VOGU-3710 file (C-alpha; in Angstrom, 3 decimals, decimal comma):
1> xxxxxxxxxx> 13,478/-29,583/20,989  10,121/-29,079/19,276  7,818/-25,999/19,567  5,527/-23,951/17,457  8,669/-22,387/15,547  9,942/-25,946/14,564  7,035/-28,243/14,612  6,699/-27,395/10,870  9,760/-27,676/9,070  10,996/-24,342/7,179
11> xxxxxxxxxx> 10,856/-24,167/3,654  13,928/-24,927/1,367  16,308/-21,779/0,775  15,132/-22,066/-2,975  11,466/-21,996/-1,882  12,063/-19,153/0,776  13,912/-17,425/-1,994  11,246/-17,395/-4,417  8,625/-16,513/-1,741  10,267/-13,474/-0,755
21> xxxxxxxxxx> 11,022/-12,263/-3,876  7,702/-12,504/-5,034  6,555/-10,584/-1,629  8,110/-7,466/-2,946  6,116/-7,688/-6,242  2,926/-7,124/-4,158  4,230/-4,648/-1,573  6,524/-1,717/-0,569  7,042/-0,373/2,740  6,866/2,867/4,203
31> xxxxxxxxxx> 10,375/4,101/3,723  10,694/3,013/0,387  7,398/5,138/-0,302  8,456/8,154/1,390  11,784/8,225/-0,492  9,901/7,798/-3,838  7,765/10,543/-2,969  10,667/12,758/-1,641  12,453/12,106/-5,230  9,948/14,271/-6,770
41> xxxxxxxxxx> 9,099/11,731/-9,479  7,606/8,643/-7,480  6,555/6,633/-10,636  3,399/5,810/-8,939  -0,057/7,214/-7,721  -0,339/6,564/-3,684  -3,939/5,830/-2,884  -5,392/6,634/0,635  -8,085/4,017/0,652  -9,939/5,098/3,928
51> xxxxxxxxxx> -12,747/7,310/4,312  -12,509/10,960/3,610  -12,764/12,081/7,528  -9,944/9,841/8,407  -8,215/11,382/5,162  -8,867/14,825/6,250  -7,411/14,091/9,781  -4,322/12,922/8,650  -2,714/11,130/5,420  0,774/10,560/3,678
61> xxxxxxxxxx> 1,601/13,511/1,866  0,769/13,651/-1,858  -1,858/10,738/-1,275  -5,082/10,861/-3,243  -8,036/9,897/-1,197  -10,184/7,113/-2,962  -11,714/4,974/-0,400  -11,479/1,188/-1,305  -15,272/0,704/-1,979  -15,317/3,437/-4,335
71> xxxxxxxxxx> -12,715/2,302/-6,397  -14,570/1,935/-9,984  -13,307/2,311/-13,583  -14,530/5,818/-13,983  -12,437/7,118/-10,914  -9,321/6,039/-12,449  -10,013/7,102/-16,216  -7,499/10,070/-15,365  -4,850/7,375/-15,069  -3,098/6,097/-18,141
81> xxxxxxxxxx> -2,832/2,390/-18,612  -0,146/0,907/-16,982  -0,089/3,323/-14,140  1,208/1,943/-10,905  -0,923/2,243/-7,819  0,071/2,038/-4,233  -2,748/1,531/-1,744  -2,540/2,080/2,369  -5,253/2,152/5,266  -4,589/2,480/8,809
91> xxxxxxxxxx> -1,943/-0,096/9,241  -1,571/-3,882/9,460  -4,608/-4,392/11,624  -6,903/-3,409/8,666  -7,339/-5,102/5,286  -8,582/-1,888/3,254  -5,225/-1,898/1,358  -5,790/-5,176/0,425  -9,306/-4,512/-0,610  -8,275/-1,413/-2,356
101> xxxxxxxxxx> -5,261/-3,076/-4,498  -7,634/-5,971/-5,204  -10,005/-3,488/-6,916  -7,473/-1,713/-8,544  -5,935/-5,128/-10,113  -9,553/-5,954/-11,499  -9,329/-2,814/-13,171  -6,409/-3,753/-15,034  -3,759/-1,775/-13,416  -0,661/-2,638/-11,601
111> xxxxxxxxxx> -0,788/-2,303/-7,777  1,062/-2,672/-4,570  0,330/-2,378/-0,984  2,453/-0,128/1,336  3,014/-2,523/4,260  2,254/-0,859/7,519  -0,195/1,994/6,680  -0,593/4,773/8,550  0,819/3,268/11,545  3,858/1,980/9,895
121> xxxxxxxxxx> 4,465/5,548/8,503  4,564/7,232/11,828  6,486/4,643/13,638  9,173/5,525/10,831  8,954/9,081/12,010  7,270/10,352/9,151  4,633/13,126/9,161  1,127/13,402/8,309  -0,479/16,246/6,465  -4,188/17,229/6,981
131> xxxx> -6,770/18,298/4,812  -9,490/17,397/2,232  -9,170/15,096/-0,556  -7,051/16,034/-3,694
//
């Protein structure tokens, strides 16, 4: 039977393994992010790349607010070369995390996206904190 799923053959298992392994170099998920933050030594800087108004309404605990359009070299000078950044925005319907990650990468820092953003965070049952930018 042919349908929208089977019309295009699946990649070989070798290709699939390479693809999915590579995916983890570009993104992490909300659960792993939360566990790392809870450990007390996350090993990365979590960037909320939404507007200050949205950040103030609710953000992931410990996140730093830096809207994606304002990510420039002078804003990252406090961070050592090689600092890992993890960006997030509202959720899968928003490309702000990718925009922020692109800017961070172009400035020479390693970066990943927290897949799911605020939507994913809340769906995992985690809470947000409110208040002004750090």
